[in-house]
Structure formats: C-alpha cells, structure tokens
N, C-alpha and C positions, 0 to 999 in steps of 0.2 A: 551202682550205676543206674538210673533208672530208664534203661534202653527196651524194655518189653513190652511197654504195658500195663501191666498187670503190678501194681507193688501192695507192699505191706507198710502197717506204721499207724500211729495215732488211733484214733478211736475211743470208747466212751470209756475202755480202759488201759490203764500204762499200760503201754509197749513194752515187750521182753526189754531186758538191756540188749545192744549188741554185743558178738564175739570177735568183731573186728573195728578197728579206726579208718575210715576213708579218710585220703590227704588231697582230695577233688576240690576246690574251691567251689562256693555257693555260684559265681559265675559262670564257672565251667560248665555247672550242672543245668544250668539256665541254656546255657548255648546247644548243650548237646539234646536238649530239648525240646527247643524252638524248634531243629533241625527235623525232629519226627513231628510236631505240631502242623507242618507243611503238607502231611498226608491225612489231615481230617477229613471228613463229611465234609460238604459243601451247604452251608445253612441255606435253607428254603423259608423264605419271605410270601407270604398274601399281598394281593392287592395292597398298593396301601402303607404295608408293615415296614419300618425303619428300624434300621441298627441302632441300638442307642451307645451301646457299651458291653466292654467283651472282656476275658481275663484270658491266658493261655495257660499250660504246664498248671491243671486244674485235676486234683483226683476227685470222681466221684466213688464213691464207697458204697459198696454191696451190704445192704440190709440184710444178713446173713447171720453172723455172731462176731463174738466181739474182738477178733484177731479183724475182725474190718478190712477183707479184699477189696481193691478199686479199681478201676480205670483211668489213665490218663487222657485229659483232652481240653479241650476249649468251651467257657460259660461265659454265655453271651446274654442279654439283656434286648429286647426290642420292645417298641410300645404296642405290642400282642403278649409276649411270652419270654419267659426263663427257657433259655433251650441248652441243651449240654452236646457238645458234639463231639463224641469220642470216637479215639483211632483206632481203635480195635474192639469192637463190641462183643465179637465170639470169643477174648478173652475171659468174659467176664461168665460165661455158659449159659449165657440168657437162651431160653429157650423160643421157636418162633414161634410166636400166637399167630392163629387165623383169624383173631376177631381185632385189626386196626381200626384207627382211627384216620381218617384221610388228613383229617387237620390238627388234631393235636397228636405228636408222637409219643413215644411211649417216655421219650426224655424230656419232654414240652411239659411248661407249667404256664396257664395263660396268669395275664398281672390280676386276673379276677378271682382266680383260682388260689392266691394266696392267702392262709390263713394265719401264721407266724411266721417269723424269724430268729431264728436264736445265732449266737453267736458263740463259737467254744475260745475260754481265755486258760491258758493254763489248767488246761483238763475243768474248767467250769463252766457251768453252760449258763447263757443268760441270755433276755429277751433284748432284739436290736429294737430301736425306733430312731426315729432323730437323726440329728449330725453325731456323729460320734468323734470320740478323742482318741481313742486303739480302736485298731481295727483289729477283731478275731483271726486266730488262724485255722479255724474250721466255720462252717458255714452251713446250718439244719434247716431246713424250711418245711413248716407242715402246711397241707394244703386240704381245701373245703372237701375236697372227694378222699380225705383219710391218708392220701401218699407223704410219705416222708421222704425228703431227700439228703444226704449226706455229702458235702462238698469241702476238701480240704485245699486251705490255699498256703499252705507250709512250703513249697516250692514254685509258688508264684510271685512276682515279681511287687514290690512293694507298692508301687506306683499304679499296678492293673489291679492291684487289692482296693486297692481305697475307688477307685474307677466302679468295678464291676459291685463292690460291696454299697457305697453310696447310690448306685445308681439304682439296684435293687431295692433295695428301702425308700428311695422315694418315688418311685413309679410303683410300688403295689400298695406302699400303707400310708403315704401323704395324700389328706383330701383334695380332692380333685371336681372339676367341673362338668354338666354333663357332655357338652359340646367337644369336651377333650377326649372324650371315649373315643376307642378303635373303632368302636362301632360305626361312626358318623366318616372317620377316614376310609377306611374299608368301600363303603357304600359308596363314596365320595370317587376314589379310586377308578372302582367298576363301573359305575356307570360314565365316567370321564374316556378310558379306555375303550367300552364297548357300546357305549351310547346308548345301553340299555341292561336293564339287571333282571335276572330270572329270579320270580317271585311267587309264592303262591301264595292265593289270597286265604283268611279266614273262613272257615263254616260259614255258610248260610244263616247266620243270625243276628239279626235285625231289632237291638232291645229297645224297649220303652222305659225310660226315665222312671226312678223308683225313687223312697225317699231316703234322710241321709240315716235313718233308725231301722229301717225295718228291710228283711229279707221273704220272702213269701216260699213254700216249698214246693219244688216240680209240679204236679199238675194239679194239685191245691188250687192255686190261684185260677185256674181257669173253670174250673169248676164254678169258684165264687163270680168269677165277674158274668157266666155265661147261665147259671142256674142259681134260682132262689136259694138264698142263704138260709137253709134252717138247721144247720148245726151248731155247737159252738166254736168258740176259737181262741186257741191256749196261745197263749204265746211264752217265749224261751229265752228269757234275759241271757246270753252267754255271759255279758259282763261282772253280772255278780252272783251266780251261780255255777259257774264253769270254772275251766284252767284259765290262767290267765298270761297276757306275751311273756310277763315274767315269768312265769314258771316254767314255759316252754322253753325258754332262754337259756335259764339256769340248769334245767335240766340237762339238755342238751350239751352244754358246754363241759358238764359232770361223765355225761355218755362216749361225748369224740374221744375224750384222753385215754379210753380205753384200748380204742384203737390207734391210737397216735403212737407206735411203738418204734423208739430208735434202733435197738438189737437185738437177737434172741436172746440175750443174757434178760433183759429187761423184761422180755415177754412171758420167760421163764420164773422169775422175780414175781410176780402178778399174778401168775396162773392161779397158783394157792389160795386167792381170795378175792378171786375173779367174778364169781357170783355175788359175794356181797357187795362188791363195787357198782356191780351193775342194777343191783337193787338199791344202792343207796343214790343213784344218778334220777330213778324215778320216771324213766324216760320209757320206760315200756308200761310202767302205771298211766301216764297218758297219754299213749295210746289205746290200752284198758277204756279210758275213760273217755275217751271221744268215740271210741265203737259202743260203747254203752249209752252215750246222749243220744248217737245218730238210730237205734234201735227203739229207745225210749220213744222220738218221735215218727219213728214207723210204726210202732204201738197206737199212738196217739190216731195217725193216719187212717189203720188198718183197723185196729179192734174196736176203737171208741167212735169213728166216723167224726173226727175232729180236724178243722183245721189249726195247720201251726205258724203261727209268724215268729220268724229269731228277730231277735233284739242286739243290737251291739251297738257299741259308741260310735264307731267307724263304719260298720258294716261290711268291712271289706278282708276280713282277715278270720275269725271263729264262724263265723256264718258262710264264708265261701268252704269251707272247711266241711262243716255238719251237713250243708244243703249238700254237698258234691259227693259224700257219702252215703248218704240217703237216698240220692240218684243211683248210684252206682250198686246199691245196695236191693232197690225196686226196680230199675229199669235193665233188662238184659242187653237194648242197644248198646248202655253203658259201658258195657262190658266189652264191645269189639274192639278194634283200634280207631273206627272212624268216629264211632258213638265215644270215645273216651277222649279221641282230640277234639272232639265239639264240645264237649262236657268240659274240660280245660279250657277251652276258648270262650265259652258264654260264663263259666261263672268266675273264673280266676282273669282272665287278660280282659275281658270286655266288662267285666264286674268290678275291676278296678284295683285288683290286689294291688298292693305297693311293692312290689317285683325291687324297684330299684331302691328302695331301703330297707326294706326286709334281707334282701339279699347282702346289702351296702355297698353296692356296686361303686358308689363316691366315697367311700372312706371318709365322709362326714358323720358317724353317727354310729357308735356301738352299739349303742342303748338302742337305735330301731333295728339292730339286726336279729331277726326273730326266724327261726327256720321254721313257719308255718307250712306252707308247700311241700318241703320235705314231709312235715308229719304228715298231711295226706298221702303222700306217695306211698311211706310204711304202712300206714293202715292200710290202702290199696293193696300193698305187699301183703298183708297179715290176711287177705280173702283169698288171693290168689293161690297165698302159698294152702289154705284148708281147703279152696275148691277151687284146682287148676283146669277141671272140664268147662268148668261155666266162662273163662275167660281165653279171647281169641290173641291176645298180646300174653306176653314171657315178663317173669322176673326181670329179664335183660331188658326188654324192652323198658322197664320203670328204673332202673339202675344208672341207661345213658339218657332218659330224660332227667335225671336228677345231675349227671354231669353236665347236659348242657345249661345249665343253669347261671355257668361260669364260661362260656364260650361267645364273646362278644362279636361275633358275625352274625348270628339270629338277634332281631330285635323281640323276638316273643318273651321273655324274660327282664327285659332291659329299662320297663319305662311303669310308672304307680300310674299309668290311667290311658286309656285310647287318646284323648282328650289330648297330653303332654306329649305322647310318640307323634300324635297328626302335625302337632305345631312346632316340633323338632324338626320332623322331616321335611318341614317345609307346606305342609297338604294343606296349611291354611293361612300359608304367609301370601297375602296378594301385592306384594310391595317386590319379591323378588322373583326376576326374570328366569331366575333358574328354575330346571324341571324338579318337582319334589324328588326326593331320594326313596329309593325302594331298598327293601332289604331281603332277606332269604328268613323263612320262619323255620322253628326247629322241627316241625312234621317233613321235611324234605331230607326224610335219612338218608339219599341218595349222596347227601353232601360229604355225609362223614364216614359212611360205610358201603364196600361192596356188596353188590347182590347175593353173595353167598353170606357174608356176615350178617346182612339182613332179614337171613332166613330164620335165626334166631331170637329175631323181636316177633316170631308169630309162633302161637303155640300147636304143635302137631295134635295135641291132645283135645285139642277145643270142639267141642259137641256143638257142630250150630244144629239149629233149630229145621226141623224136619219143614219144608216148603208145602204148602197147604194148595190143593187144585183150586177151581175157581168157584165148584161146587160148595167147596168147602170152607174155605174162607167167605164167604156172603153169611151173617149174621153172626160172624166168630170174632169177640173182639178181646183182647187181651185185658186182665185186671189190672196189669201197670204199664198204662199206653207211655210212653214218652213224650213228655210234653215239656217247653219250656219252663223256665221261671217265670217267664212274662209271655203274653203273647205276643204272637211272632208279628210285629208292627214296626215296619219301618221307622229308622231313628233320623231325622235331618241331620243331625248332627252331634255328636259329642259331647257331653258335659264336661263343661270345664274341670270340673271336680271328680269327673268318674261316674261312674253309675252310682244309683242308691245313697247319692248323698245330699239330695235337695229332695224340696217339697216334702218338708212331712204329714203337715196338714192336709192338701191336698189328698197323699194318698188315704187318710183315713175315714175325710170327710166326702170326698169324691168316688175314689176307687170300692172302701169296703162298705160305706157306706154307714149312715147312724146307726141300723140295728144290728149291725156286726162289733162296732167299738160298744157296745154296750152289752154283749157277749160275750165279751174279753174272761177269760177264765184263766186264771194263775195259780192254781190249787196246786200242790207239791204231790199229789197222794197217787205216787206212781209206783212205786215197788214193786207192791202184790200186783198189779195189773202187769209190769214188764216181767216179773220173774214166772206167771204163768201163760204169758204170750212167747217168751223166749223157749220156755221150757216144752211146750206146744209145738213149736217151731221145729225144734230137733226132732222131737220122738218122732215126726213122719219122715217119709224118703226125701232127698234132696230134689228140685226140681230146677236143674241149671238154666231154666230159662224163665222164671219166677223170682220170686222174692226168694233173696238168699243173706242169712243171715251168718255170722262169724260166731264161733268160741269165743268167750272171753275169759273164762276163768283161769287162773294163775299160769299152770303151763303152757297154755294153747296159746299167748304171745310170746312170740319168740322173737331172737334178735335174725334182723335181713342180714343174713351172714352173705349173700353175695357183693352187698355193696358195701358193708362194714369190715367184712376181714379179708376182700381177695387180694389184698396189696400183702400180707401177710404170711410168709412161707409157714410158718408153723403150725399154721391152723386150717391147712389143707388136708384132706382125706385124698390119697390117692387110690385113685379109681374107684371111689366111693363117694358118700352124698347124695344130694339128687340129680345129678348128671346120671351116677348110674343107676338109678333108678328106672328117670328117663331109657337109657339106653336098653335096659333091659324090657321095659314096655314095648317100644319099639320094635322090638327083635319079637315079641311076641304078637304084633301085630302082624308082622310080614310072615309070622307061620300061619295065622288064623287065615291072611288072606291067601297064604298058598293052598290053605284047606278048603276054604270057602269058593275059591275058584274048579275045583273040583265038583262040587256040590251044584252053583248057581254062577252065572257070568254075570249077574248083577251086584259085583262089585266096587260100583264107581265110589264111593263115600271112603270104602279103606284104600282104595288108588289112592284119592287126595290126600288122606291124611299122611299118607308112606311117602307120596311125593316131596311133600315140605318138608320132611325130617333128614336136616343135615347130615351128610356121610360121616362127617368128623363125627357122630355120638356115638357111631358104631360098635366102636373099639371102647369101653370104657376103661380098660387096663391105661388106656395114653391117659386118660384126663385126670382131672383133680375136682374136687368136688367147689372149688373158685372158677370152674370153667363157665365161660369163655375168657376171662381175664387171667387165668393161671394155665396153662398146658406143660405137663411134663415139666413141671416145675421142678427146680434143685431140693434136694434133700435138708431138713434141717435135723443137726448133732442134735436132739433130743436129750436130755437127762434123766435119769430113771427117778428120780425126784426133785422137783423144784427146787432152786437154789434156795431160794427161802426156808425150803422144808426141813433142812439138816439142822437146823440151829436148835428146834421141837424137839429133835428125837432124842436127844440128851448122851448118853454115851455108847459104846458099843455092844457090852452086857444089857444095858435096859434095852437099846434095838432087837436083842435077839431073842429079849421075852413079850415083845409085843403083838398081835395080831398083822396078817399082811394089810398094808391100807394103800398099797398102788403098785398098778401091777403094767408094765412096761410092754404093749404088745408091740411095739417098733412099727414099722410103716408095712398097715396090712395092704 
C-alpha cells in the first residue's frame, strides 16, 4: 500500500523484483490514495491566475540516486505555472532554505521556464510534443533555470494522465500570442482589484534615436558631439569578425546538457569525461572571446585615443553585449547596484534587445532563441568572481536576475522594444478608454524576497569609494566618468522598431560629420597592442574604482557554479567553496573590528560592512558551496570510482599493478 507518502519504484534503472505479491486491485489503490489527497497543501494563485488541469496520486521523485525515492501528491497546471502539491514534504528530507522566492515556490515551474518535456515509455525516454497517441508512465521536465523534475504517473487515473500531460505540453510548448501571456492577465486582475498597481519607473535615461547599424561606446560619443574630432574612429563589425548568434545558441545547447542531470548515476557516469564535454561545448571560449573583444575596444579608447563604432546587422544583440561589458570595466558606477540596473535599462531594455524573441516566450521560433543576455551576465560574473571588492552586488544577484527572465509578472524582459511594450500595455492607444496597464519591474526585489534574503544580493566586502570633502572635489575629475551611450536628451516617443534601428544616413552625415566618416580606420592590427595593454594593466595594483580588466587565460575563465550546479546535490561542497571563504572573511572582519575599537573609535566603515553581513553566513559548517540555493543538502552516495571508470580498469590483477588515480576524500 502507498499509505505513507514516501514510496519507491520506477526510475531510470529497473526496479528490483518485488519479494511479495499484492492482491489489492488498482481501483482500491486509487481509492485509498484519494483519501490521502484531501490532506494536501492548498494551491496559492496569483491575481488573474487560473487553474487549467490537475492530476492526483502523482509521485515526485527525489533526484538523489537510482532507487529514486519520492513523495506523493497532486500535479497542477495553471496559466502561470506547473506546481506540485506534496502531501508530506518533510518525508523527503528537504532542508529548510532561508532564501525563498515569494512568487515561485520550490516545486513551481513557470510556463516560460519549461525547456523540454520528456516521457518515459517502458523505460525509454522520448521527447514529448504535439498530440500524443500514447501517454507516458513518467514525466520529466527540464527547466531553463536547469532544474529537473521527475513525476511518476503510474498510480494516476488514466483520464487524469491524459489531461495533465496534454495540458502541460500545450500550455508550455505550443505557439502563443503576445496578448495571451499571463503578463496581461496578471496586470488586468491587479488593476481591476486595486484600482492601481505599484510600479517602479525605469532609471531616468531618455535616449536619443540612433542608427540601424551603429552603436557608440560610453563617453566617446559625448566627446565627439561636444569637442572637435581630432582622433581616428575605428569600426568594429561584430557581424563579420566576432561570434555569431548561431555560435552562441549551439554552444549553450551543448553546455546546458552538462547540468540537466536526471539522477546520481548519470552524474557519476559523465563525471570522468566532464571536462572534455565542457571544452567541446565552447561556451567558456565564447565568454573568453567576449571579454577579449571588450578589452580590445578599451585599448583603442584608452591607449590609442580612438573612438569606436560598433557595427551589427540589427544593433541589439552583440552591440548590447560588448557595449555593456566595456562600461562595466571602465565605469565604477556600473559596478554598483543602481548603476548596473541603469546600465541594463539603458543598453538592453531601452536599447531594444529582443527579449521576447531571444527568450522564446511565445514559442514561435526556436531559431530565434539565443541566450545573449545570459551570456552577458556570465561575463559579468567572471569579473565579479575575479574582483569581488569592486562590485556592490553579489553573484546571487546575477543568479536571481537570470531566473527573473522567466517570471511573467515583470515586464522588464518580456518585450522586444519600448514601443512594443507601450503599444501592448495601452499607453499609445487613443481608442481605448481604459487606463493603460502598469506592471512591476524586476528591480523591485521585495516582490520576490524578504528583507533578510535581499541582504544576500549586496556584497558585504564591497569597497566603497572614499568620499572627498568640498576642497578635494574641486578640480578633481575621474578618468572614467559615467556617461551614457547617447546624450541625455529626452525623446518624444519610443521608435516603433526600438532604438538604434533607424536613420543610418542621419548619424553618419549629421551626428559624426563628414570629417569623421573619412577618418574611419578598420585595420586589424590589434594583437600586439592588446597584449601590451593587457599585460601592463595586470602588472599594476588593482584600483577597484578605476579601470577593471579580467584575466582571460584558459584556467581563469570558470564555470558559474552557483547558477549551473545549484540543483545537483553531488556537486556541492559541504561547508566549503566560496561561502566558506566568505564566512571566514567575515569572522576576520569582526576580529579586526574588535581590535580597532580598542585603538581608535573611528571604525564606522567596518561597522557598516559587518552590519550588512547575513547572520546565516557565520557558521560555514551548516552551509554548502551551493548556498543560498542549497542549505544542509542531503548527502549523496558517491562511488569510489565513477561508474564508467570500472570498464577501463581491467581485471583485479591489472588494477593492483596500477598507480593510484583516484582518492575518495568523502564529505569534508
């Protein structure tokens, strides 16, 4: 009988043959389990959210080992999410996390976050799409945030299996219209219920139109407009001599498969060849090339005193990426939370990056789905990882920002241009008499996290720039001043195709002038200059409030472990990793503060740093390297040798003659 909620059976490997025979009829099992279902957790719906279909007596497997323990409950699908309502969550041994999302629960998947859906038929895994003639006994959902969910439908009534499987496939994978997104249902419901909606305005950047093909870097356009052009202008054609969107799409498709692990056995089977698979994906190499390109441009700006024009076919993908990276490296303001938010708003949102297409929110074209913004965040993470004191925000900030791409109550990442957003939210319609819809922006972190959790988004080790008194400020001007890509001139309305997509001739003839266009230098003699500039910068002490360059040599470009490995228990280090390092640093800061108090009472800066340090970091033994997404995670049985390694070892006599190649240190 299945009376306790936790059951075994099924999974990626064949279940052991039972030692007894059950004489209980299937209908009796369903009846008894239906009685237990009444104890389940209540489904919480957001404003405008509607239940579409559900199925009872579903088993959610724990992605722990090949025996696949699980918990029994109800699987539901709404127009916002897929949710599993377990009858007894404590039976799974899940540890309480202190970093809960108030919008998306641990067992919730927004419809936009679903990547692929698989069905298991007679132990064979097949991709599901369209209308099904036969329904699976197990359902596997791969998510874009790299979570993997396993649901066993073996004990579910046949008609419920058909409804839930068909409903999930249709509402996640079928093409849809923009107006049918939950984004609009939520906004309408909130507006009708409250009369008004809390909203955050975008940072005060009013941008001027720019051409279809060109994007100009940071403060250089400011110099060209307001000062006589004395230097050469270099063009960077990102469409021809840089990575392509197809390269990015292909690399990430291979890369993400390293982290979409179905069970522990699969993890250890691939462990022995993991680094070769990582290299063959080329994702880290693309990150390196992006960082290198940004440094090349900075070298032109700084060392050669040249202005740079970025050229791209649509000027809203790679131009956004490289332009943003250059500004993060050159401008310390972009390394603060407010500055980084403003940068994203200016270069990506107002700049017309096609989030709707690149995230494939409408499921209309898989070819257009390219993780360009995720690539940017990964590049920024490399900088954060290498230069932690230079950034006010943490890697957790970047991780939850990447997750927010798929939460359709924020309008930030759900449109292709400001014009598309204004049109569909009713702000440019004169025919409708209803008020335009307003939505939250992703920057209002209080919507997703409690104040204590929000503390993990702020870096306690950030070194703020010392404030100068009035006398010192006079005559002092930073070399890398914060300047927008375009002058702060208010635009009357958003262009219909987004910024940077019109008036090519106008830019060349009127904005830059004929003299500039004649001086364009497109030579490719950068390698020697780049190496000299790169080595020279890294030979000097780092100024966290000045120019900031990353190391781009092979081993320096690393995997963003917190984002990509956080759902894999086997990948965690109990009481270790960067979390343990952070904990020790905070302990040292506390000791230094205590000593400083005895010497000098002026220790306000240390107090501020310590005050922002989350108390849950104090005892690193309780944490894992995947914190805050994994706290006191369950132990995983790790084999002394990877499963696939036994095949290459030969017989016992041959093994005894070999030198040690693997040492199991256990859980340190």
